[in-house]
C-alpha positions as CSV (number, residue, x, y, z in Angstrom):
1,M,69.2,8.6,-5.0
2,P,66.2,6.1,-4.9
3,L,64.6,5.2,-1.6
4,L,64.6,1.6,-2.7
5,A,66.1,-0.2,-5.6
6,A,65.8,-3.9,-6.5
7,T,67.8,-5.2,-9.4
8,N,67.6,-8.5,-11.2
9,V,65.9,-10.3,-8.2
10,H,65.3,-14.1,-8.7
11,F,63.5,-16.3,-6.3
12,T,62.5,-20.0,-6.7
13,I,60.7,-22.5,-4.5
14,G,61.9,-26.0,-5.6
15,Q,61.5,-26.1,-9.4
16,D,59.0,-23.2,-9.4
17,I,60.3,-19.9,-10.6
18,I,58.5,-17.2,-8.5
19,L,60.6,-14.1,-9.6
20,A,62.9,-14.0,-12.6
21,G,64.8,-10.8,-12.9
22,A,62.5,-8.5,-11.0
23,T,63.7,-4.9,-11.1
24,L,62.2,-1.7,-9.6
25,T,63.1,1.7,-8.3
26,I,61.2,3.8,-5.9
27,E,62.1,7.5,-5.8
28,P,61.4,9.9,-2.9
29,G,57.8,11.2,-3.1
30,Q,56.6,8.4,-5.3
31,R,53.5,6.4,-4.4
32,I,53.2,3.0,-5.9
33,G,50.8,0.1,-6.1
34,L,51.7,-3.5,-6.7
35,V,49.0,-5.2,-8.7
36,G,48.8,-8.5,-10.6
37,R,47.1,-11.8,-10.9
38,N,47.2,-14.3,-8.0
39,G,50.3,-16.3,-7.9
40,T,52.5,-13.9,-9.8
41,G,54.9,-13.2,-7.0
42,K,53.6,-9.9,-5.5
43,T,53.7,-11.2,-1.9
44,T,57.1,-12.8,-2.4
45,L,58.5,-9.5,-3.8
46,M,57.1,-7.6,-0.9
47,R,58.6,-10.0,1.6
48,I,62.0,-9.7,-0.1
49,L,61.8,-5.9,-0.1
50,A,60.8,-6.0,3.6
51,G,63.7,-8.3,4.5
52,Q,61.5,-11.2,5.5
53,L,62.8,-13.4,2.6
54,K,66.2,-13.5,0.9
55,A,66.3,-13.5,-2.8
56,D,68.2,-16.4,-4.6
57,T,70.1,-13.7,-6.6
58,G,69.8,-10.0,-7.2
59,L,70.3,-6.9,-5.2
60,V,68.0,-4.9,-3.0
61,M,69.2,-1.6,-1.7
62,L,67.4,0.7,0.8
63,Q,68.4,4.3,1.4
64,K,70.0,4.9,4.7
65,G,67.4,5.6,7.3
66,A,64.5,4.3,5.2
67,R,62.5,1.2,6.1
68,V,60.1,-1.0,4.3
69,G,56.8,-1.8,6.0
70,Y,54.7,-4.7,5.0
71,L,51.1,-5.5,6.2
72,T,50.5,-9.2,5.7
73,Q,47.5,-10.5,3.9
74,D,46.7,-13.0,6.7
75,P,47.1,-11.2,10.1
76,V,47.6,-13.2,13.2
77,L,44.7,-12.3,15.5
78,D,44.1,-13.1,19.1
79,A,40.9,-15.2,19.3
80,A,40.2,-14.0,22.8
81,L,39.8,-10.4,21.5
82,T,36.9,-8.9,19.6
83,L,37.6,-7.3,16.2
84,R,37.3,-3.9,17.8
85,E,39.7,-4.7,20.5
86,E,42.2,-6.2,18.0
87,A,42.0,-3.1,15.8
88,A,42.4,-0.8,18.9
89,A,45.6,-2.7,19.9
90,G,47.3,-1.0,16.9
91,F,46.8,2.3,18.7
92,A,47.9,1.3,22.2
93,E,50.9,3.6,22.2
94,L,48.7,6.5,21.1
95,A,46.2,5.8,23.8
96,R,49.0,5.7,26.4
97,L,50.3,9.1,25.2
98,H,46.8,10.6,25.3
99,A,46.4,9.3,28.9
100,E,49.8,10.8,29.9
101,L,48.9,14.1,28.3
102,D,45.5,14.2,30.2
103,G,47.5,13.6,33.4
104,V,49.7,16.6,32.7
105,F,46.7,18.8,31.9
106,H,45.1,17.6,35.2
107,Q,48.3,18.4,37.2
108,M,48.5,21.9,35.5
109,S,44.9,22.7,36.6
110,E,45.7,22.0,40.3
111,P,46.5,24.9,42.7
112,A,50.2,24.4,42.4
113,G,49.9,25.5,38.8
114,T,52.2,25.0,35.9
115,T,55.8,24.2,36.6
116,P,58.7,24.1,34.1
117,E,58.8,20.3,34.6
118,M,55.2,20.0,33.5
119,L,55.8,22.2,30.5
120,N,58.7,19.9,29.5
121,R,56.5,16.8,29.9
122,L,53.8,18.5,27.8
């Protein structure tokens, strides 16, 4: 069963046909690249596959438990942050987990020693 299948997808904006009968299948383990000239509908197709746009006609099916991620071409950045700070924000949860892990290690090094609760947190 494919991870993702799109069949006969059509999308228009006014009189402009952006996609006409786009069809693709992505099988488990496949790695794909979407390439083409500017204005050929790559971004529109990705936004349809990610559920950000609804196709005029056609069918998009996603395997149960799978999800489509899409990194936009034009990210929305906080002007108050430096580029480094903005990039680091993507790892905020990881940084929080590292800090929590360091806290557990610190508690385990104290005289009270390691407790079953600390091992569970670890």
